[in-house]
C-alpha positions as CSV (number, residue, x, y, z in Angstrom):
1,M,96.4,131.6,99.7
2,S,98.6,131.3,96.6
3,D,99.5,128.6,94.1
4,E,102.9,128.4,95.9
5,T,101.1,127.4,99.1
6,A,99.3,124.5,97.3
7,A,102.6,122.7,96.7
8,A,103.9,123.3,100.2
9,K,103.3,121.1,103.3
10,A,101.3,122.4,106.2
11,K,102.8,122.4,109.7
12,R,101.2,122.6,113.1
13,G,100.6,126.3,114.0
14,D,100.0,127.4,110.4
15,L,96.9,129.3,109.6
16,V,94.1,127.5,107.7
17,I,91.0,129.1,106.2
18,V,88.2,126.6,106.3
19,G,85.3,127.0,103.9
20,R,82.0,125.2,104.1
21,K,78.5,125.3,102.7
22,V,75.8,125.8,105.4
23,G,72.1,125.3,105.2
24,S,69.5,127.6,106.7
25,F,66.1,126.1,107.5
26,A,63.2,128.0,109.0
27,I,59.5,127.5,109.2
28,D,57.6,129.6,106.7
29,H,60.8,130.6,104.8
30,P,62.5,129.0,101.9
31,N,65.5,126.9,102.6
32,S,68.8,128.4,101.6
33,E,72.5,127.6,101.4
34,Y,75.4,129.9,101.8
35,D,79.2,129.8,102.2
36,E,81.1,130.6,105.3
37,Y,84.8,130.9,106.0
38,R,86.6,130.6,109.3
39,I,90.1,131.6,110.2
40,C,91.7,128.7,112.2
41,V,95.0,127.2,113.3
42,V,96.4,123.8,112.1
43,T,96.6,121.3,114.9
44,N,97.4,118.1,113.1
45,I,98.7,117.1,109.7
46,T,99.1,113.9,107.6
47,R,102.4,112.4,106.8
48,E,102.1,114.1,103.4
49,G,101.7,117.5,105.0
50,A,98.0,118.0,104.4
51,V,95.8,119.6,107.0
52,K,94.2,116.9,109.1
53,A,92.7,118.9,112.0
54,Y,92.4,122.5,113.1
55,R,91.4,124.6,116.1
56,D,88.7,127.3,115.8
57,R,89.4,129.7,118.6
58,D,85.8,130.3,119.4
59,D,85.6,126.9,121.1
60,G,89.3,125.9,121.4
61,V,88.5,122.3,120.3
62,A,90.4,120.5,117.6
63,H,88.2,119.6,114.6
64,R,89.0,116.9,112.1
65,L,88.8,118.2,108.6
66,D,87.3,115.0,107.3
67,R,84.4,115.4,109.7
68,V,83.4,118.9,108.7
69,I,79.9,118.9,107.3
70,G,79.7,120.8,104.0
71,L,83.5,121.3,103.7
72,T,84.3,123.1,100.5
73,S,87.9,124.2,101.0
74,A,90.8,124.3,103.4
75,Q,93.6,126.6,102.4
76,F,96.6,127.0,104.7
77,V,99.1,129.9,105.0
78,P,102.5,129.0,106.5
79,A,103.2,130.7,109.8
80,T,106.4,132.0,108.3
81,K,104.3,134.3,106.0
82,I,101.6,135.5,108.4
83,D,101.3,136.6,112.0
84,V,99.0,133.8,113.2
85,D,98.1,135.4,116.5
86,A,97.2,138.7,114.7
87,A,95.1,136.8,112.2
88,M,93.2,135.0,115.0
89,Q,92.6,138.3,116.7
90,V,91.1,139.6,113.4
91,A,88.8,136.6,113.4
92,A,87.8,137.2,117.0
93,D,87.1,140.9,116.2
94,H,84.7,139.9,113.4
95,K,81.5,140.0,115.5
96,W,77.9,139.0,115.1
97,P,75.3,141.9,115.2
98,S,74.6,140.9,118.8
99,G,78.3,141.6,119.6
100,Q,79.4,138.0,120.0
101,P,82.8,137.3,118.5
102,W,83.8,134.8,115.9
103,M,81.3,135.5,113.2
104,P,82.3,133.5,110.0
105,F,83.3,135.5,106.9
106,D,81.0,135.5,103.8
107,S,83.7,135.0,101.2
108,L,87.3,134.0,100.6
109,D,87.9,137.5,99.2
110,E,86.7,139.0,102.4
111,V,89.1,136.8,104.4
112,R,92.0,137.7,102.1
113,T,91.3,141.4,102.5
114,V,91.2,141.3,106.3
115,L,94.3,139.2,106.5
116,K,96.5,141.5,104.3
117,G,97.5,143.5,107.4
118,C,98.7,140.3,109.1
119,L,101.1,139.2,106.3
120,F,104.8,139.5,106.9
121,K,106.6,141.7,104.4
122,A,109.1,139.9,102.2
123,Q,112.7,140.7,103.0
124,G,114.1,143.3,100.7
125,S,110.7,144.9,99.9
126,S,109.8,148.3,101.2
Protein backbone atom coordinates (compact mmCIF):
# COMPACT_ATOMS: atom_id res chain seq x y z
CA MET A 1 0.00 0.00 0.00
CA SER A 2 3.06 2.24 -0.09
CA ASP A 3 5.94 2.96 -2.45
CA GLU A 4 8.13 0.89 -0.12
CA THR A 5 5.91 -2.15 -0.78
CA ALA A 6 6.34 -1.75 -4.55
CA ALA A 7 10.08 -2.54 -4.28
CA ALA A 8 9.56 -5.45 -1.87
CA LYS A 9 8.92 -9.07 -2.82
CA ALA A 10 5.64 -10.77 -2.00
CA LYS A 11 5.53 -13.95 0.07
CA ARG A 12 2.86 -16.59 0.50
CA GLY A 13 0.49 -15.51 3.24
CA ASP A 14 0.84 -11.78 2.52
CA LEU A 15 -2.27 -9.73 1.96
CA VAL A 16 -3.10 -8.66 -1.59
CA ILE A 17 -5.74 -6.16 -2.68
CA VAL A 18 -7.02 -7.15 -6.09
CA GLY A 19 -8.71 -4.47 -8.18
CA ARG A 20 -10.68 -5.10 -11.33
CA LYS A 21 -13.09 -3.39 -13.68
CA VAL A 22 -16.47 -5.12 -13.83
CA GLY A 23 -19.23 -4.67 -16.37
CA SER A 24 -22.91 -4.54 -15.56
CA PHE A 25 -25.32 -5.52 -18.30
CA ALA A 26 -29.10 -5.54 -17.96
CA ILE A 27 -32.03 -5.49 -20.35
CA ASP A 28 -33.61 -2.02 -20.71
CA HIS A 29 -30.72 -0.38 -18.78
CA PRO A 30 -27.53 1.20 -20.08
CA ASN A 31 -24.40 -0.90 -19.72
CA SER A 32 -22.01 0.34 -17.08
CA GLU A 33 -18.56 -0.38 -15.72
CA TYR A 34 -17.33 0.02 -12.17
CA ASP A 35 -14.28 -0.84 -10.11
CA GLU A 36 -14.26 -3.36 -7.30
CA TYR A 37 -11.54 -4.30 -4.82
CA ARG A 38 -11.17 -7.54 -2.89
CA ILE A 39 -9.00 -8.29 0.11
CA CYS A 40 -7.21 -11.59 -0.51
CA VAL A 41 -4.22 -13.71 0.55
CA VAL A 42 -1.20 -14.47 -1.63
CA THR A 43 -0.95 -18.21 -2.38
CA ASN A 44 1.74 -18.29 -5.08
CA ILE A 45 4.55 -16.00 -6.23
CA THR A 46 6.95 -15.78 -9.15
CA ARG A 47 10.71 -16.24 -8.73
CA GLU A 48 10.98 -12.46 -8.82
CA GLY A 49 8.57 -12.12 -5.89
CA ALA A 50 5.53 -10.89 -7.80
CA VAL A 51 2.06 -12.14 -6.86
CA LYS A 52 1.10 -15.03 -9.13
CA ALA A 53 -2.04 -16.34 -7.41
CA TYR A 54 -4.31 -15.44 -4.49
CA ARG A 55 -7.12 -16.91 -2.43
CA ASP A 56 -10.34 -15.01 -1.97
CA ARG A 57 -11.86 -16.44 1.20
CA ASP A 58 -15.41 -16.34 -0.08
CA ASP A 59 -14.72 -19.40 -2.22
CA GLY A 60 -11.37 -20.60 -0.82
CA VAL A 61 -10.04 -21.30 -4.33
CA ALA A 62 -6.65 -20.08 -5.57
CA HIS A 63 -7.03 -17.72 -8.53
CA ARG A 64 -4.21 -16.99 -10.96
CA LEU A 65 -3.68 -13.28 -11.28
CA ASP A 66 -3.00 -13.49 -15.02
CA ARG A 67 -6.49 -14.96 -15.54
CA VAL A 68 -8.48 -12.32 -13.68
CA ILE A 69 -10.84 -10.65 -16.12
CA GLY A 70 -10.61 -6.86 -15.95
CA LEU A 71 -7.60 -6.80 -13.59
CA THR A 72 -6.55 -3.23 -12.86
CA SER A 73 -4.23 -3.66 -9.87
CA ALA A 74 -2.79 -6.09 -7.34
CA GLN A 75 -1.13 -4.44 -4.37
CA PHE A 76 0.32 -6.59 -1.62
CA VAL A 77 0.96 -5.77 2.03
CA PRO A 78 3.58 -7.91 3.80
CA ALA A 79 2.21 -10.09 6.60
CA THR A 80 4.86 -8.52 8.85
CA LYS A 81 2.97 -5.19 8.58
CA ILE A 82 -0.65 -6.30 8.85
CA ASP A 83 -2.72 -8.86 10.73
CA VAL A 84 -3.83 -10.91 7.73
CA ASP A 85 -6.48 -12.89 9.65
CA ALA A 86 -8.03 -9.67 10.99
CA ALA A 87 -7.97 -8.14 7.50
CA MET A 88 -9.72 -11.18 6.06
CA GLN A 89 -12.34 -10.91 8.81
CA VAL A 90 -12.89 -7.26 7.82
CA ALA A 91 -13.47 -8.48 4.26
CA ALA A 92 -15.93 -11.13 5.46
CA ASP A 93 -17.81 -8.57 7.54
CA HIS A 94 -18.32 -6.31 4.51
CA LYS A 95 -21.74 -7.66 3.56
CA TRP A 96 -24.11 -7.30 0.64
CA PRO A 97 -27.50 -5.67 1.40
CA SER A 98 -28.96 -9.20 1.47
CA GLY A 99 -26.62 -10.06 4.35
CA GLN A 100 -24.27 -12.27 2.35
CA PRO A 101 -20.60 -11.75 3.29
CA TRP A 102 -17.69 -10.83 1.02
CA MET A 103 -19.07 -7.82 -0.80
CA PRO A 104 -16.22 -6.21 -2.78
CA PHE A 105 -15.15 -2.69 -1.85
CA ASP A 106 -15.85 0.26 -4.17
CA SER A 107 -12.48 1.99 -3.96
CA LEU A 108 -8.90 1.51 -2.90
CA ASP A 109 -9.35 4.39 -0.44
CA GLU A 110 -12.22 2.47 1.19
CA VAL A 111 -9.98 -0.61 1.53
CA ARG A 112 -7.16 1.47 3.04
CA THR A 113 -9.55 3.01 5.55
CA VAL A 114 -10.99 -0.32 6.75
CA LEU A 115 -7.54 -1.94 6.95
CA LYS A 116 -5.96 0.78 9.11
CA GLY A 117 -7.07 -1.02 12.26
CA CYS A 118 -5.33 -4.21 11.11
CA LEU A 119 -1.90 -2.66 10.61
CA PHE A 120 0.78 -3.49 13.16
CA LYS A 121 2.21 -0.47 14.95
CA ALA A 122 5.85 0.24 14.20
CA GLN A 123 8.17 -0.53 17.09
CA GLY A 124 9.04 2.57 19.07
CA SER A 125 5.83 4.43 18.15
CA SER A 126 3.11 5.12 20.64
